[in-house]
C-alpha positions as CSV (number, residue, x, y, z in Angstrom):
1,M,-3.6,-25.2,-19.7
2,L,-5.8,-22.1,-20.5
3,A,-7.4,-20.4,-17.2
4,D,-10.1,-18.1,-17.5
5,V,-8.6,-15.7,-15.0
6,A,-5.3,-15.4,-13.4
7,I,-4.5,-13.0,-10.4
8,I,-1.1,-11.8,-9.7
9,G,-0.6,-11.1,-6.0
10,A,-2.0,-12.5,-2.9
11,G,-2.3,-9.4,-0.5
12,P,-5.7,-7.9,0.5
13,Y,-6.5,-7.1,-2.9
14,G,-5.8,-10.4,-4.6
15,L,-7.1,-12.4,-1.8
16,S,-10.5,-10.4,-1.5
17,I,-10.9,-10.8,-5.3
18,A,-10.1,-14.5,-5.1
19,A,-12.8,-15.1,-2.3
20,H,-15.4,-13.2,-4.4
21,L,-14.6,-15.2,-7.7
22,R,-14.9,-18.4,-5.8
23,A,-18.4,-17.4,-4.4
24,A,-19.3,-16.5,-8.1
25,N,-18.0,-19.6,-9.4
26,V,-15.7,-17.9,-11.9
27,P,-12.7,-20.1,-12.3
28,F,-9.4,-18.5,-11.5
29,L,-5.6,-19.1,-10.6
30,I,-4.0,-16.9,-7.9
31,F,-0.2,-16.7,-7.6
32,G,2.2,-15.1,-4.8
33,E,3.2,-15.3,-1.5
34,P,0.2,-14.4,0.9
35,M,0.5,-11.2,2.6
36,E,4.0,-11.0,1.3
37,N,4.6,-7.3,1.5
38,W,3.0,-6.9,4.9
39,R,5.0,-9.9,6.2
40,T,8.4,-9.1,4.8
41,R,8.8,-5.5,4.1
42,M,6.7,-3.6,6.7
43,P,8.8,-3.0,9.8
44,Q,8.2,-5.4,12.5
45,G,6.4,-4.0,15.5
46,M,4.3,-1.4,13.8
47,H,0.7,-0.8,14.0
48,L,-1.7,-0.1,11.1
49,K,-2.8,3.4,10.5
50,S,-6.3,2.3,9.6
51,D,-9.0,1.8,12.2
52,G,-9.8,-1.8,13.2
53,F,-13.3,-1.7,11.3
54,A,-11.3,-0.6,8.1
55,S,-8.6,-3.2,8.4
56,S,-10.5,-6.3,7.2
57,L,-10.3,-8.3,4.0
58,F,-13.5,-9.0,2.1
59,D,-15.3,-12.2,1.4
60,P,-18.8,-11.9,-0.1
61,E,-20.9,-12.7,3.2
62,R,-18.4,-10.8,5.4
63,R,-17.9,-13.9,7.6
64,L,-14.1,-13.6,8.1
65,T,-13.6,-10.2,9.4
66,L,-10.7,-9.0,11.5
67,R,-13.3,-8.5,14.4
68,Q,-14.2,-12.0,14.1
69,F,-10.8,-13.3,13.8
70,C,-9.7,-11.5,16.8
71,A,-12.7,-12.6,18.8
72,D,-12.0,-16.5,18.0
73,R,-8.5,-15.9,19.1
74,G,-8.9,-13.8,22.2
75,I,-7.1,-10.9,20.7
76,P,-7.9,-7.5,22.2
77,Y,-9.9,-5.5,19.3
78,A,-12.0,-2.3,18.9
79,D,-13.5,-0.8,15.9
80,L,-12.0,2.5,16.9
81,G,-9.3,3.6,19.4
82,R,-7.1,0.5,19.5
83,P,-4.4,0.3,17.0
84,V,-4.1,-2.9,14.9
85,A,-0.7,-4.6,15.4
86,L,1.0,-5.6,12.3
87,Q,1.5,-9.0,13.4
88,T,-2.2,-9.6,14.1
89,F,-3.0,-8.3,10.7
90,C,-0.6,-10.5,9.0
91,D,-1.9,-13.6,10.9
92,Y,-5.4,-12.7,9.9
93,G,-4.5,-12.5,6.4
94,M,-3.0,-16.0,6.4
95,A,-5.9,-17.4,8.0
96,F,-8.1,-15.4,5.3
97,Q,-6.0,-17.1,2.5
98,K,-6.3,-20.6,4.0
99,E,-10.2,-20.3,4.2
100,M,-11.0,-18.2,1.3
101,A,-8.3,-18.8,-1.3
102,P,-7.0,-22.4,-0.6
103,S,-6.2,-22.8,-4.2
104,L,-3.5,-20.1,-4.0
105,D,-0.1,-21.1,-5.9
106,R,2.8,-19.6,-4.1
107,R,5.1,-19.3,-7.0
108,M,5.9,-15.9,-8.3
109,V,5.1,-14.6,-11.8
110,S,8.4,-13.4,-13.3
111,L,6.8,-12.4,-16.9
112,L,3.6,-11.5,-18.3
113,E,3.1,-11.5,-22.1
114,Q,0.3,-11.0,-24.4
115,V,-0.4,-14.0,-26.6
116,P,-3.4,-14.8,-29.2
117,E,-5.3,-16.6,-26.6
118,G,-5.0,-13.9,-23.9
119,F,-1.8,-13.9,-21.7
120,K,1.2,-16.3,-20.8
121,L,2.4,-16.2,-17.2
122,T,5.8,-17.5,-16.7
123,L,6.5,-18.4,-13.2
124,N,9.6,-18.3,-11.2
125,D,10.3,-22.2,-11.7
126,G,10.4,-21.8,-15.5
127,Q,6.8,-23.2,-15.9
128,S,4.2,-21.2,-17.7
129,V,0.4,-21.0,-17.7
130,Q,-1.9,-19.0,-20.1
131,A,-5.0,-17.0,-19.1
132,R,-7.6,-15.2,-20.9
133,K,-7.9,-12.4,-18.3
134,V,-5.2,-11.2,-15.9
135,I,-5.7,-9.2,-12.6
136,V,-2.6,-7.3,-11.5
137,A,-2.8,-7.0,-7.7
138,S,1.0,-6.9,-6.9
139,G,0.7,-4.3,-4.2
140,I,2.8,-1.2,-3.6
141,S,6.4,-2.6,-3.2
142,H,7.5,-2.3,-6.6
143,F,6.5,1.4,-6.6
144,A,8.7,2.5,-3.6
145,Y,10.1,5.8,-4.8
146,L,13.6,7.3,-4.0
147,P,14.4,10.8,-5.3
148,S,17.1,10.8,-8.1
149,E,19.5,12.6,-5.8
150,M,19.3,9.6,-3.5
151,D,18.8,6.8,-5.9
152,S,22.5,6.4,-6.7
153,L,23.7,6.2,-3.0
154,P,24.9,2.8,-1.7
155,R,22.0,0.7,-0.1
156,E,24.1,0.0,2.8
157,F,23.9,3.7,3.8
158,C,20.7,4.8,2.3
159,S,17.4,2.8,1.9
160,H,13.6,3.3,1.3
161,S,11.4,2.6,4.4
162,A,9.7,-0.3,2.4
163,H,13.1,-2.1,2.7
164,N,13.4,-2.1,6.3
165,H,11.5,-5.2,7.8
166,D,14.1,-5.8,10.5
167,L,15.2,-2.7,12.4
168,S,17.2,-4.6,14.8
169,Q,20.2,-3.9,12.6
170,Y,20.3,-0.4,13.7
171,K,20.9,-1.0,17.5
172,D,23.3,1.5,18.7
173,R,23.4,3.2,15.4
174,E,22.6,6.8,14.3
175,V,19.9,7.0,11.7
176,L,18.4,9.8,9.8
177,V,14.8,9.4,8.8
178,L,13.6,11.6,6.0
179,G,9.7,12.5,5.7
180,R,6.9,13.3,7.9
181,G,4.5,10.6,6.8
182,A,3.2,7.4,8.6
183,S,5.9,5.3,7.2
184,S,8.8,7.7,8.5
185,T,7.4,8.4,11.9
186,D,6.5,4.8,12.6
187,I,10.1,3.6,11.6
188,A,11.5,6.4,13.9
189,A,9.6,5.3,16.9
190,L,10.4,1.6,16.3
191,L,14.1,2.7,15.9
192,V,14.0,4.3,19.4
193,D,12.7,0.9,20.8
194,Q,15.6,-0.8,19.1
195,G,18.1,1.3,20.9
196,A,19.1,3.6,17.8
197,S,19.7,7.3,17.9
198,V,17.3,8.8,15.6
199,E,16.3,12.3,14.0
200,I,13.8,13.1,11.4
201,V,14.2,15.7,8.7
202,S,11.3,16.7,6.6
203,R,10.2,19.6,4.3
204,R,7.2,20.4,6.5
205,P,6.7,19.9,10.1
206,V,5.3,16.5,11.4
207,I,1.7,16.7,12.1
208,F,-0.2,14.1,14.0
209,H,-3.6,12.8,13.7
210,D,-6.1,13.6,16.5
211,P,-6.6,10.5,18.9
212,P,-10.2,9.3,19.3
213,G,-12.3,10.5,22.1
214,K,-12.9,8.7,25.0
215,Q,-16.6,8.7,24.3
216,P,-18.5,8.1,21.0
217,R,-18.9,11.3,18.9
218,P,-22.1,13.0,19.2
219,W,-24.6,12.4,16.2
220,W,-24.2,15.8,14.8
221,Q,-20.4,15.3,14.5
222,R,-20.9,11.7,13.0
223,L,-23.2,13.3,10.6
224,R,-21.1,16.3,9.6
225,R,-17.8,14.3,9.4
226,P,-18.7,10.6,9.0
227,N,-16.1,7.9,8.9
228,F,-16.6,5.1,6.5
229,G,-13.1,3.7,6.4
230,L,-10.7,6.7,5.5
231,G,-11.2,8.8,8.7
232,P,-13.7,11.3,9.8
233,S,-14.2,13.7,6.9
234,G,-16.8,14.6,4.4
235,R,-14.5,14.3,1.4
236,S,-13.1,10.9,2.5
237,A,-16.9,9.8,2.9
238,L,-17.6,11.0,-0.5
239,Y,-14.4,9.2,-1.9
240,T,-15.3,6.0,0.1
241,L,-18.8,5.7,-0.9
242,L,-18.7,6.8,-4.6
243,P,-15.4,5.6,-6.2
244,G,-17.1,4.6,-9.3
245,L,-17.8,8.4,-10.0
246,F,-14.4,9.4,-9.5
247,R,-13.4,8.8,-13.0
248,Y,-15.6,11.4,-14.3
249,V,-13.7,14.1,-12.5
250,P,-11.3,16.1,-14.9
251,L,-7.8,14.5,-15.1
252,R,-5.8,17.1,-13.4
253,R,-8.0,17.4,-10.6
254,R,-8.0,13.6,-10.2
255,Q,-4.3,13.7,-10.1
256,H,-4.2,16.5,-7.6
257,I,-6.8,14.7,-5.2
258,V,-4.9,11.2,-5.3
259,K,-1.6,13.0,-4.6
260,N,-2.8,15.2,-1.7
261,H,-5.9,13.8,-0.1
262,L,-4.9,12.3,3.2
263,G,-1.5,13.6,3.0
264,P,1.5,12.7,5.1
265,A,0.7,12.5,9.0
266,A,1.9,10.7,12.0
267,V,-0.3,8.4,13.9
268,Y,-1.5,9.8,17.3
269,F,-0.4,6.8,19.5
270,I,3.5,7.6,18.8
271,R,3.2,11.2,19.5
272,S,4.7,11.2,22.9
273,K,7.6,8.8,22.1
274,L,8.6,10.9,19.1
275,E,8.6,14.2,21.0
276,A,10.5,12.8,23.9
277,H,13.2,11.0,22.1
278,V,13.5,12.1,18.4
279,P,14.6,15.6,17.3
280,M,12.4,16.7,14.4
281,H,13.8,19.3,11.9
282,S,11.4,20.7,9.3
283,G,11.7,23.1,6.4
284,Y,14.7,21.2,4.9
285,R,15.2,19.8,1.3
286,F,17.7,17.0,0.6
287,E,20.5,18.1,-1.7
288,S,23.3,15.7,-1.8
289,A,25.3,13.1,0.4
290,Q,28.7,11.4,0.3
291,I,30.1,8.7,2.1
292,K,33.2,9.1,4.3
293,D,34.6,7.2,7.3
294,D,31.8,4.5,7.2
295,R,29.0,7.3,7.6
296,I,26.8,9.0,5.3
297,H,27.1,12.9,5.4
298,A,24.0,14.5,4.0
299,Q,23.5,18.1,3.0
300,F,20.2,19.9,3.2
301,V,18.8,23.4,2.1
302,H,16.5,25.1,4.5
303,Q,13.5,27.0,3.0
304,D,15.4,30.1,4.1
305,G,18.2,29.3,2.0
306,S,20.7,28.2,4.7
307,I,22.7,25.0,4.4
308,R,22.7,22.4,7.1
309,K,24.7,19.0,7.2
310,F,23.7,15.7,9.1
311,S,26.0,12.8,9.7
312,A,24.6,9.3,10.4
313,H,25.5,5.7,10.0
314,H,22.3,5.2,7.8
315,I,19.5,7.4,6.0
316,I,16.0,5.8,5.8
317,A,13.9,7.6,3.2
318,G,10.2,7.7,3.9
319,T,9.5,9.1,0.5
320,G,6.5,7.2,-0.5
321,Y,5.3,5.4,-3.5
322,Q,4.8,6.4,-7.0
323,V,3.0,4.5,-9.7
324,D,5.2,3.6,-12.7
325,L,4.5,0.5,-14.7
326,K,8.0,0.3,-15.7
327,R,9.0,-0.8,-12.1
328,L,6.8,-4.0,-12.4
329,P,9.6,-6.4,-13.3
330,F,7.1,-9.1,-14.5
331,L,5.3,-6.7,-17.2
332,N,6.7,-7.5,-20.6
333,E,7.8,-4.2,-22.4
334,A,5.9,-4.8,-25.4
335,L,2.8,-5.2,-23.6
336,R,3.6,-2.2,-21.2
337,S,4.4,0.1,-24.2
338,T,0.8,-0.5,-26.0
339,M,-0.9,0.5,-22.7
340,H,-2.8,4.0,-22.5
341,L,-1.7,6.0,-19.5
342,E,-3.3,8.9,-17.6
343,G,-0.2,10.6,-16.3
344,S,1.8,7.6,-14.7
345,Y,-1.5,5.6,-14.1
346,P,-3.0,3.0,-16.4
347,A,-6.1,4.4,-17.7
348,L,-8.9,2.0,-16.6
349,S,-12.5,1.3,-17.4
350,R,-15.2,1.4,-14.7
351,S,-14.4,-2.3,-14.2
352,F,-10.9,-1.9,-13.8
353,E,-9.9,-3.0,-17.4
354,S,-6.8,-1.2,-18.9
355,S,-6.7,-0.3,-22.6
356,V,-5.3,-3.9,-23.0
357,P,-8.4,-6.1,-23.3
358,G,-8.5,-8.6,-20.5
359,L,-5.7,-6.9,-18.4
360,Y,-6.9,-5.6,-15.2
361,F,-5.1,-3.4,-12.4
362,V,-6.3,-2.8,-8.8
363,G,-4.9,-1.3,-5.6
364,L,-2.8,1.7,-6.0
365,P,-2.4,1.7,-9.8
366,S,-6.2,2.0,-9.9
367,A,-6.2,5.2,-7.8
368,G,-6.0,7.3,-10.8
369,T,-9.4,6.2,-11.8
370,F,-11.1,5.4,-8.6
371,G,-9.5,7.8,-6.2
372,P,-8.0,7.8,-2.7
373,L,-10.0,4.7,-1.6
374,T,-7.8,2.3,-3.6
375,R,-4.7,3.6,-2.1
376,F,-5.8,1.7,0.9
377,A,-6.5,-2.0,1.8
378,H,-10.1,-0.8,2.6
379,G,-10.7,-0.2,-1.0
380,A,-10.3,-4.0,-1.7
381,G,-14.1,-4.4,-0.7
382,Y,-15.4,-2.3,-3.6
383,T,-12.7,-3.5,-6.0
384,A,-13.7,-7.1,-5.3
385,R,-17.4,-6.7,-5.7
386,K,-17.1,-4.6,-8.8
387,L,-14.6,-6.8,-10.6
388,S,-16.2,-10.1,-9.6
389,A,-19.7,-9.0,-10.9
390,H,-18.0,-8.0,-14.0
391,L,-16.1,-11.1,-14.7
392,R,-19.2,-13.1,-13.7
393,A,-21.3,-11.3,-16.4
394,R,-18.6,-11.8,-18.9
395,R,-18.6,-15.7,-18.0
396,D,-22.3,-15.7,-18.3
397,A,-22.2,-14.1,-21.7
398,S,-19.7,-16.4,-23.2
399,S,-21.3,-19.6,-22.0
């Protein structure tokens, strides 16, 4: 069997691309558990950082939006000012998959190799398929990053925030949360709800997003700081509206922007809970840790040079995600080693194609080429439109 296109991954990007390819009559296969990262890795009870209007998946007609899904089911919704519950987003994604990508094959791809006809995908049941073109839309979970000082610690004492779906295990436990971004602060707030004793330690102080005003912003504020999905900011608006031009920015500048734009910050709606229940210590860098008496004892260095030690039952590290193609377990080493990189990101064409003809990367790995937009689910719209048009044109040219 030789498919024209195979999509690896069924999250917001994979499903949105599938919906567009289906509408464009481009034959494809799509593999993976729908919304897997969101349903099985994000902490239960959390709310999305994105506004409601920026949390939809994308079909070409914009028929099945999050707004429409909530209206059909009587779920409270607002474009702005009402946080979207993770469970609502997952339910919406599952409904989107059933309607827009009903042909989804829930088997996982365990190996991707290049063959003369294109690519061979070996599935987790041992069967294989071949495709002329492959789109890697596997999400962020493979790129969860732990600093080298923490990577060797036993996982029963230290884990990444992406590996803490069920926080009830920490009831009546003492937990140290590292980091000041949304992942760290969300987990800290949810741990309070679970009856854990929580402290946050970070290099810089926790900052909070401003809450939306009770009244719509005046027109001059909307003009000066428009919000097209990544928050009210002129720069964010530029990155949202013109991702195709980002690749022309010099490489070092691109890398700086992707790393630093929309940096770590906590959502406004957990501020009161954190300030009331969670001590937050800033200015500290993790140095080392040891296990003793069924606890983890961590040593930190303050920016003034002083040493401070913390003891807890567990450390959760909200240390973010770093793109490294070596961490994609299904990517054949021979294939990976031939790929041109820009830093740690794959170098991509304006159509998301890597230096390996027919192999495409979307989502976080494409941020080095298309900018901050594709770090977020909201970037699936631009990606699906651009990539489906490209693949449709290639189909038409070969027919």
